[in-house]
N, C-alpha and C positions, 0 to 999 in steps of 0.2 A: 186494445180494441179498435183503434184507428187504423192500425195497421193492416188488420183483417181485410178492410176494404178496398185494397189496392194490391195490384200486381206484384210480383216478386221481386221486380226491379225498382219499386218505388217505396218498399216497405221499411226500409232502413232510414230513408228520409222522413218518410212520414213518422216514423218512431221516434226520431229525435226532435222534429219541428214541432209537434202536438204540445208536449210539456213547456216549451218555449211560448207558444202562444197562449196556453192557459197562463203562465206567469205574466204575460203582457196584457192579459184580461184584467188584471189587478188595477192598472192605471185608470180605466175608466171607471172601474167600480170604487175607487178612491175619489175621482172627480165627482161623481154623482153623489157618494156619501158626504163629501165637503160641501156640495152645492146643497143638499136636504138639511144639512146640520143646523144652520142658523134657524129656519123655520120651524122644524120639527123635533129638535133634540135629538140625543145620542141614541136612545131606545128606537123611536119610531123612523129616524134615518137609517140606521142599520136593519131595521126590520124591511123597510121598503127595499133597500138594495138587497139584501139575502132574499126575500120573496121574487123580485125581479129576475135575479141569477138563478134561482131555483125554477121558475117558469121557463127561461130559456133553455136549461139543461134538460128538463122534462120534454119540452118540444123536441130537442135534439135528439134525446133517445127514441123518442116516438117515430122519428121520421127516418132513422137509420134501417137500412135494408137488411133483412135476414140472410146470414151466411151460412146457415145449417143446410147440409147436403150440397153445397155450391163448391166446384173444383176452384181451389186457391191458388194452383200453381199454373199461372199464365203470365204472359208478358203484356203489358199495355202497350199501346203503340202511340207514339207521338204525333 
């Protein structure tokens, strides 16, 4: 889905970089969970981290531009 937002010359780079960025997001999620764990416990700390990540994901989806009926075969200028 992320590759559709870029021109043909950047699609391969985006398609390989986005999964790595998602994997890298686990680090701040783990740090946040570990920080909340002593005060809230396992269930509440996991819930806070989960709801936060869900809110960020929903915000990201809502701000994506629509690509329906858009010509996607273009070259981006650097």
